[in-house]
ROVEXLO-936283 format. One line per 2 residues: for each residue x, z negated, y negated of N, C-alpha, C. Coordinates in nm, 2 decimals. Example, Ala and Ser with C-alpha at 12.3 -4.5 7.8 and 13.67 -1.06 7.14 Angstrom:
1.32 -0.78 0.57 1.23 -0.78 0.45 1.32 -0.78 0.33; 1.28 -0.71 0.22 1.37 -0.71 0.11 1.29 -0.79 0.00;
//
This chain:
20.36 -9.96 -11.50 20.34 -9.92 -11.63 20.33 -10.06 -11.69; 20.27 -10.15 -11.67 20.29 -10.29 -11.70 20.41 -10.36 -11.69;
20.43 -10.34 -11.58 20.57 -10.40 -11.51 20.70 -10.33 -11.61; 20.68 -10.18 -11.62 20.78 -10.14 -11.69 20.86 -10.20 -11.86;
20.68 -10.23 -11.87 20.67 -10.27 -12.03 20.70 -10.42 -12.04; 20.71 -10.50 -11.90 20.76 -10.65 -11.92 20.90 -10.66 -11.88;
20.97 -10.54 -11.83 21.10 -10.53 -11.81 21.16 -10.52 -11.96; 21.10 -10.40 -12.06 21.17 -10.38 -12.15 21.14 -10.51 -12.29;
21.07 -10.58 -12.27 21.04 -10.67 -12.35 21.15 -10.79 -12.31; 21.17 -10.79 -12.21 21.24 -10.90 -12.11 21.42 -10.88 -12.21;
21.42 -10.78 -12.20 21.51 -10.70 -12.19 21.59 -10.70 -12.38; 21.46 -10.67 -12.45 21.52 -10.70 -12.57 21.51 -10.86 -12.64;
21.43 -10.90 -12.53 21.50 -11.06 -12.58 21.60 -11.12 -12.54; 21.62 -11.07 -12.41 21.81 -11.08 -12.37 21.93 -11.01 -12.42;
21.86 -10.94 -12.52 21.94 -10.82 -12.58 22.00 -10.86 -12.69; 21.86 -10.92 -12.75 21.86 -10.96 -12.95 21.92 -11.11 -12.96;
21.93 -11.18 -12.79 21.98 -11.29 -12.79 22.11 -11.29 -12.78; 22.19 -11.21 -12.69 22.32 -11.20 -12.67 22.38 -11.13 -12.82;
22.31 -11.04 -12.83 22.36 -10.95 -12.99 22.37 -11.08 -13.13; 22.28 -11.15 -13.13 22.32 -11.24 -13.22 22.39 -11.36 -13.21;
22.44 -11.43 -13.06 22.54 -11.47 -13.04 22.67 -11.43 -13.06; 22.69 -11.33 -13.00 22.83 -11.26 -13.00 22.88 -11.10 -13.11;
22.77 -11.08 -13.17 22.77 -10.96 -13.24 22.72 -11.03 -13.36; 22.65 -11.08 -13.45 22.60 -11.14 -13.58 22.68 -11.26 -13.61;
22.70 -11.33 -13.49 22.74 -11.48 -13.54 22.87 -11.44 -13.59; 22.98 -11.38 -13.49 23.14 -11.33 -13.47 23.16 -11.28 -13.56;
23.07 -11.18 -13.62 23.13 -11.07 -13.74 23.08 -11.15 -13.89; 23.00 -11.23 -13.89 22.96 -11.31 -14.04 23.04 -11.41 -14.06;
23.09 -11.54 -13.92 23.25 -11.58 -13.93 23.35 -11.52 -13.94; 23.38 -11.38 -13.90 23.50 -11.30 -13.95 23.52 -11.26 -14.11;
23.38 -11.23 -14.13 23.37 -11.14 -14.24 23.34 -11.23 -14.41; 23.30 -11.37 -14.37 23.29 -11.43 -14.52 23.36 -11.55 -14.47;
23.41 -11.63 -14.61 23.48 -11.74 -14.59 23.37 -11.85 -14.48; 23.46 -11.94 -14.47 23.37 -12.04 -14.38 23.22 -12.11 -14.42;
23.27 -12.14 -14.56 23.13 -12.24 -14.60 23.00 -12.13 -14.65; 23.02 -11.98 -14.67 22.94 -11.87 -14.73 22.86 -11.85 -14.56;
22.97 -11.80 -14.48 22.90 -11.80 -14.30 22.84 -11.90 -14.25; 22.87 -12.02 -14.27 22.75 -12.13 -14.23 22.61 -12.18 -14.31;
22.64 -12.14 -14.46 22.48 -12.08 -14.51 22.44 -11.97 -14.43; 22.49 -11.87 -14.42 22.42 -11.70 -14.40 22.36 -11.76 -14.24;
22.40 -11.77 -14.15 22.38 -11.84 -14.04 22.28 -11.94 -14.00; 22.28 -12.00 -14.06 22.15 -12.11 -14.08 22.08 -12.10 -14.16;
22.12 -11.97 -14.26 21.93 -11.91 -14.31 21.87 -11.79 -14.21; 21.95 -11.70 -14.11 21.90 -11.67 -14.04 21.86 -11.74 -13.96;
21.90 -11.87 -13.88 21.84 -11.91 -13.75 21.66 -11.92 -13.76; 21.64 -11.94 -13.87 21.46 -11.94 -13.85 21.37 -11.81 -13.85;
21.47 -11.69 -13.85 21.44 -11.60 -13.82 21.49 -11.52 -13.69; 21.57 -11.58 -13.61 21.61 -11.56 -13.50 21.50 -11.64 -13.39;
21.52 -11.77 -13.44 21.37 -11.87 -13.35 21.27 -11.77 -13.34; 21.19 -11.75 -13.46 21.07 -11.67 -13.47 21.04 -11.55 -13.35;
21.18 -11.45 -13.33 21.19 -11.34 -13.27 21.21 -11.37 -13.09; 21.30 -11.48 -13.09 21.28 -11.56 -12.97 21.14 -11.57 -12.90;
21.09 -11.67 -12.98 20.93 -11.71 -12.95 20.84 -11.65 -12.96; 20.85 -11.48 -13.01 20.72 -11.42 -13.01 20.76 -11.29 -12.89;
20.92 -11.28 -12.90 20.97 -11.23 -12.79 20.95 -11.26 -12.68; 20.95 -11.39 -12.62 20.93 -11.50 -12.51 20.77 -11.43 -12.44;
20.68 -11.51 -12.58 20.55 -11.51 -12.52 20.47 -11.35 -12.47; 20.53 -11.25 -12.60 20.49 -11.12 -12.54 20.51 -11.06 -12.41;
20.70 -11.12 -12.35 20.66 -11.11 -12.22 20.61 -11.13 -12.11; 20.61 -11.29 -12.18 20.55 -11.41 -12.07 20.40 -11.38 -12.04;
20.33 -11.31 -12.12 20.19 -11.25 -12.12 20.19 -11.13 -12.06; 20.27 -11.03 -12.09 20.32 -10.90 -11.97 20.32 -10.96 -11.80;
20.40 -11.06 -11.81 20.50 -11.09 -11.69 20.37 -11.17 -11.59; 20.27 -11.23 -11.69 20.16 -11.34 -11.61 20.07 -11.26 -11.49;
20.06 -11.14 -11.49 19.99 -11.06 -11.35 20.08 -10.97 -11.24; 20.17 -11.02 -11.30 20.32 -10.95 -11.20 20.39 -11.05 -11.15;
20.42 -11.14 -11.20 20.53 -11.24 -11.17 20.47 -11.39 -11.23; 20.40 -11.43 -11.20 20.35 -11.62 -11.25 20.53 -11.69 -11.29;
20.55 -11.70 -11.20 20.69 -11.79 -11.17 20.78 -11.71 -11.33; 20.82 -11.62 -11.34 20.87 -11.57 -11.48 20.79 -11.58 -11.60;
20.68 -11.58 -11.54 20.60 -11.60 -11.69 20.58 -11.75 -11.74; 20.61 -11.83 -11.62 20.59 -11.95 -11.64 20.76 -12.00 -11.73;
20.85 -11.91 -11.65 20.99 -11.94 -11.76 21.02 -11.87 -11.93; 20.93 -11.79 -11.90 20.89 -11.74 -12.06 20.84 -11.84 -12.10;
20.78 -11.87 -12.09 20.69 -12.01 -12.13 20.78 -12.11 -12.20; 20.86 -12.16 -12.09 20.94 -12.26 -12.11 21.05 -12.20 -12.24;
21.06 -12.12 -12.22 21.15 -12.05 -12.35 21.10 -12.07 -12.48; 21.00 -12.03 -12.49 20.90 -12.04 -12.59 20.90 -12.22 -12.66;
20.88 -12.28 -12.52 20.84 -12.41 -12.56 21.00 -12.51 -12.64; 21.07 -12.46 -12.54 21.21 -12.50 -12.61 21.22 -12.44 -12.72;
21.19 -12.37 -12.83 21.20 -12.31 -12.90 21.13 -12.39 -13.03; 21.00 -12.47 -12.99 20.94 -12.55 -13.07 20.99 -12.66 -13.10;
21.06 -12.71 -12.96 21.14 -12.86 -12.98 21.23 -12.89 -13.10;
//
């Protein structure tokens, strides 16, 4: 049960990062003028960083009992968002 939840949260993190990078950003830059698209992406970044930090933290906590190495990698993701 815990393993399944850890995998789902990790998949949510990966999927969210891919969707933001290749879906949302690409769509915004094709649908809006460049100056407005840049402003929109800059406004969305703080929300994206919070999503990544919270999701990686939850995944790390779930993974701690299953695979401590993976939990440390998730903690590294959280720390890179803080820097």
